[in-house]
N, C-alpha and C positions, 0 to 999 in steps of 0.2 A: 843674285842680289838685285834688288830693285831700288834705284836711287830716286828720291822724291825731293823736289826743290819747291820753294814757295812760289805762289803765283804773283807776278808783278801787278802792280796797281797803277797802270799808266794810260789805260784807255778809258776816258771819261764816259759816263752815261750820257752826258749832253752831246758828245760827238757821235755816239752810237745812234741816239735819237735823231740827230740831224740827217743821218744817212738812211733812215728807215723809208722815207718816201722815194728814194733815189734808186737807180739801177746800177748793178756792178759793171755792166758793159760801158756805161758812161765814164766811170772811173778808169775803165780799161782803155779809154782813148789816150790816157796819159801815163799809165803804169805798164810795166812789162812783167807783172807778177801774177798772172793767171795760171791756174793749174791746167795741165794738158787735157785734151778733149776726152781722154779715157775715164776721167772722173766725172760721173754723171749723176743727176738727180734720180732717186728711186721712183719718184712720182712728180707730176706736174699738174698745175702750177705749184711753185715752191719758193720760199724766201727764207734766208738764214743770215743773221747778223749778230756778231758778238765777239768777245775776246777769246783767243785760242788757248785752250788747255791741252798742251801737246803730250803725246804718249808714244814712246818707242817700245814696241812689244817684241817678244821672242816668237819666232814662227810657231804657229798652231796653238799658242797659249794666250791667255787674256789676263794673267796675274797683274801686270802693270796697270791695266785699265781699272781693276778693282782698287788699286792704291790711289789712282787719280781721283776716283769718286769720293774718296775720304776727304779730299781738300777742295772739291769742286764747289764753285759758287754759283748761285742762280744767274742764268744768262750766259754761262760759259759754253763754248763750243768745243767739243772733243775733236781733236785732230790726231788720228791714230795711224802711225807709220807701221806697215807690215813688210815693207821691202818687196821682195820677190815672191812672197807667200801668197798664192792665189787659189788654194784648194780648200781652205777652211774659212768659214764666215767670221767676220769680225764681230758681228752682232746679229740679233734676230728680234722676234717679238718681245720676249721676256726681258732681254737686255735693254731694249728701248723703253719698256715700261719702267724699269729701274732708273734710267736716265731722266725720264719725265718726273718721277718722284723727287729727284734731287734738284730739279729746276734747270737741268741741262737744256740749252736752246736747240741743239742739234748736233750732228756728228758728220765728220768727213774722214774717209779712210781710203788708202790706196789698195786695200784688200776688198774681197767680195762680202756681201751680206746675204741673209736669208730671211724668210717670212715677209717678203715684200708686200704682199696683199695686206697683211696685218699692219705693217708700218705705215702704209698709205691710209688705212682706215683710221689710225690714231693721229694722223697728220703730224708725225714727228719728222722734222727735216733730216734726211740722210742722203749723203752723196758717197758713191762707192765705185769700184771698178768691176761691176758686174754682180752676178748672183751665183750661189752654189747651194747644194743640199747638205753639205757636210759642215758641222760646226767646229769652232775652236774648243779646246779643252781647258776649262778653268783650272783644273789641278795641274796641268802642264807636265804630267809625268815626273813630278818632283823638281822641275826646272823653275828656279826663281831668278829671272833676269828681265831687265827692262829699265826704263827711266821715265820720269814724269817732269814736265816743264824743262825740257831741253830742246834745242833746235832739231827739227825733224825735216826730212825731205819727203814730201807727199805730192804726187802729181807733177814732178819736175820743178817744184818750188820749195825753197827752204822756208819753213814756218817757225817763227820764234814765239816763245811763250808771251802771251799778251798781244800778239798781232791782231789786227782786225780781220775777221773772216767775213766776207761779203759775197753771198752766193744766191743765185736763183736758177731758173730752168736753163739759162744760157751757160752756166758754169760757175766756177769758184775763183774768186779774186782774193789775194792776200795783200794787206797793206800795213806797214808799220804804223803805230799811233802817230808818229811825226808826219809821215806822208799823208795819212788820212786827214789830218788837220790842215796840212799845207794845201791840199788840193780840193778841199770841200767847196770853196767858193767857185772854182772852175766847174765842178760837177753840177752845182746848182745853176750857174749861168748857162751851161751847155743844155741842161734839160729845159730850162725856161725858154731858151732860144728854139729848141726843137718843138716845144708846145706851140710857140708862136708861129713857126713855119707850117705846122699842121693846120692851124686855123686859117692862115693866108692861102694855103693850097685849096682848102675847102671853099674859099671865096673865088677861086678861079685864077689865082696868081701862079707864077712858075717858081721853081727853085732858084733860078738865076735872078729873078726879080727880088726874091726874098734876100738872097745873099748880097745883092747890090745895096739894098736898103739897110740891112743889119748883117754884117759879116759874121760868119760862123766863129764862135769863140776859139775853135781850133787854130784859127789863123794867128792867135797870140802865142801858141805853143811852139817852142824851139826844141831842137834836139837836146840841148843841154838841160831842158826842163824835165824831160822824160826820165823817170827812175829806171835805171837798168838793174 
């Protein structure tokens, strides 16, 4: 049985657009919800941002992903949990072409993928735990099991439906809509400060001089502020 739940509508387009010029690593100064380093970009440079459409699959099968695509909305990011299954590709060239047709913004999986040259050529953002030559089986040998829009654990992080997926060549960060909204001003201030520091360094000033004139916004962050 494959359980499918409605997609939450809690991550606004305005909030997503506000994060587009920013970097996941800047938000990573204040959040502890980055996927582990084993989840890597298929190609670089790369950028991915959007609400999570989560999928829990049965090993070696992709039936649940097919159900997820039926309710996918333009801009959604597929977050596919494979658990310990690392011998069969979660997706490949044709699968990604289908995602693009449906307006999917990109895909994150804790399983491997295949056809990476083609994926890079089409510039479809994919993050995975490596590559393999063996594909998943859509038919699943008669097995119908999985879930769509449920909490999943991918890359050592629990991803809830509708969470903000924020990823680039440095890695994948997950933020709840509430945390994304709460920390937006910090991320903007931090990146503006870093841009100013780069300009001042180019003029011959030192990091110490810059910090003395304009303290790093991180000095305002307390342990209680950081989301665990």
